C-alpha positions, -999 to 999 in steps of 0.1 A, spaced: -36 -73 621 -25 -40 635 -10 -42 670 -25 -19 697 -8 14 700 10 18 733 -6 54 736 -41 40 736 -64 47 766 -67 19 791 -89 -9 781 -108 0 813 -111 37 805 -150 33 799 -164 12 827 -196 9 808 -179 -8 780 -156 -35 796 -134 -54 772 -142 -88 758 -129 -119 776 -111 -138 747 -103 -168 770 -138 -172 780 -151 -168 745 -127 -196 734 -139 -219 761 -175 -213 753 -173 -216 715 -143 -237 705 -152 -275 708 -141 -308 692 -164 -313 662 -177 -278 661 -173 -251 636 -152 -225 655 -115 -233 655 -103 -202 673 -114 -168 685 -90 -140 682 -96 -107 697 -75 -76 688 -77 -43 704 -76 -22 673 -74 -29 635 -85 -13 604 -109 -39 593 -114 -75 605 -126 -85 570 -95 -72 554 -73 -89 580 -91 -123 578 -92 -123 539 -55 -117 539 -48 -145 564 -69 -169 545 -54 -160 512 -19 -166 526 -30 -200 540 -27 -189 575 -64 -192 586 -89 -221 582 -126 -225 583 -140 -216 615 -114 -188 623 -131 -158 641 -114 -124 643 -130 -98 667 -118 -62 671 -126 -40 700 -122 -11 676 -121 -8 638 -106 23 623 -116 14 586 -145 -9 590 -162 -17 557 -198 -19 545 -211 -26 510 -199 -6 481 -168 7 500 -190 25 526 -174 29 559 -185 17 594 -171 35 625 -180 34 662 -163 42 695 -141 15 711 -160 -15 727 -193 0 718 -203 -28 696 -194 -63 681 -172 -60 651 -160 -94 639 -153 -116 609 -155 -154 604 -140 -176 577 -163 -201 560 -154 -227 533 -187 -242 521 -173 -269 499 -204 -290 498 -223 -261 485 -225 -252 447 -209 -217 442 -241 -201 428 -258 -208 462 -230 -189 481 -250 -158 475 -273 -170 504 -245 -165 529 -252 -128 538 -288 -136 541 -280 -168 563 -259 -145 585 -285 -121 589 -310 -148 601 -284 -161 624 -275 -128 639 -312 -118 644 -319 -152 659 -289 -149 683 -297 -114 693 -333 -123 700 -322 -149 725 -293 -131 742 -304 -95 741 -342 -98 740 -343 -75 711 -365 -81 680 -341 -76 650 -356 -73 614 -336 -78 583 -336 -50 556 -325 -69 523 -298 -75 516 -275 -68 545 -288 -45 572 -298 -53 607 -329 -32 620 -342 -26 655 -371 -4 667 -364 28 685 -393 52 693 -416 32 670 -391 36 641 -370 10 624 -334 20 624 -302 3 614 -281 -12 643 -258 -34 622 -247 -47 589 -232 -76 571 -204 -78 545 -193 -110 525 -160 -111 507 -144 -139 488 -111 -153 502 -93 -171 475 -113 -198 454 -126 -218 483 -134 -194 512 -159 -166 522 -153 -141 549 -184 -129 566 -181 -96 584 -206 -83 610 -208 -50 628 -234 -45 655 -240 -13 675 -244 -25 712 -241 4 736 -239 34 712 -255 63 729 -279 88 711 -251 115 710 -228 90 694 -249 80 665 -232 86 631 -265 95 615 -301 99 629 -312 68 613 -287 46 632 -294 28 664 -280 4 689 -293 -26 710 -292 -3 742 -314 23 724 -338 -5 714 -342 -15 751 -320 -47 752 -322 -66 783 -285 -73 781 -257 -54 765 -230 -76 778 -209 -83 747 -195 -117 758 -228 -136 759 -241 -116 729 -211 -127 707 -215 -163 720 -253 -163 711 -247 -149 676 -218 -173 668 -238 -204 681 -267 -193 660 -245 -189 630 -229 -222 635 -264 -238 637 -278 -222 606 -246 -228 586 -246 -264 595 -282 -267 584 -277 -249 551 -244 -268 543 -260 -302 551 -287 -294 527 -260 -284 499 -271 -249 501 -307 -256 492 -326 -226 508 -359 -244 509 -348 -277 524 -326 -259 550 -355 -236 560 -334 -205 553 -356 -190 526 -388 -193 549 -369 -179 578 -354 -150 560 -388 -140 545 -403 -142 578 -379 -117 593 -375 -94 563 -387 -60 570 -384 -50 533 -412 -74 521 -446 -57 517 -430 -23 512 -429 -3 481 -393 5 474 -371 19 447 -340 -1 437 -313 21 423 -291 1 399 -258 8 381 -261 29 350 -286 52 366 -313 26 362 -339 22 389 -369 -2 395 -399 9 417 -423 -18 430 -437 -36 459 -412 -61 475 -431 -94 472 -407 -122 477 -373 -135 482 -366 -159 453 -347 -192 452 -314 -172 445 -318 -148 473 -329 -120 451 -355 -95 461 -387 -97 438 -403 -64 429 -438 -62 415 -438 -32 394 -467 -9 384 -465 -24 349 -476 -58 362 -441 -73 360 -422 -92 387 -386 -83 385 -360 -98 406 -330 -77 417 -297 -92 430 -277 -79 460 -247 -74 438 -267 -51 415 -281 -28 441 -266 7 448 -293 18 471 -326 4 482 -349 31 494 -385 31 506 -410 52 484 
């Protein structure tokens, strides 16, 4: 982790964006028998995912560790894309999971599980309907248009762990949007943008869904995960173009999420072709 630079502006420099209360978060989330072991809040770091992967690899973090940053200077998305936002304008955090009871081939469901958990938690805590763009984007509606307000990134941490990183724009203003297609919970009309209860709500939802999935040995049907993801997936029913490595592309209607978490496209040739998250370079509407 990178320590906070002494030259930083005051933590209270933006009164509309108060700092997270780490002690209160620990009291609300860390309990005996629960998933979350500790909640560590740092003022600034490059990437919470990078930091937590390093700690896990070095044996300095165990399952249930939560690392939150008030600001990320090198936040990561899929395929080395970057994620930046003003300090304290969102929730930028990573968690370490060790699903030992689940066969490794089913670990590919973890990003989708995290998406369901985040959407459920935000619906409860912020009063915002959050849709899921397969495989890792969180969408909200602003002005009748679905826009990206968050994303999810999974990274392996050694042989036994997975770090799930989540970035959510909470109070980002229109003039701060990195691209016109971006959004925030505030712009989507959230009833609350208090980040402490939002983070508690998301992490409690993640604990619930992860426990259900793990108890079912990762079975997406038995755990209810496959049905829940399909119900909240904005990609299904749309005609999309999946751009794949080697300049290959598949165009078709997104008709299902299969048992491996892949998106199934019904092509114009009458073929149903599944595409995996690890194979996608871009997924665009047609």
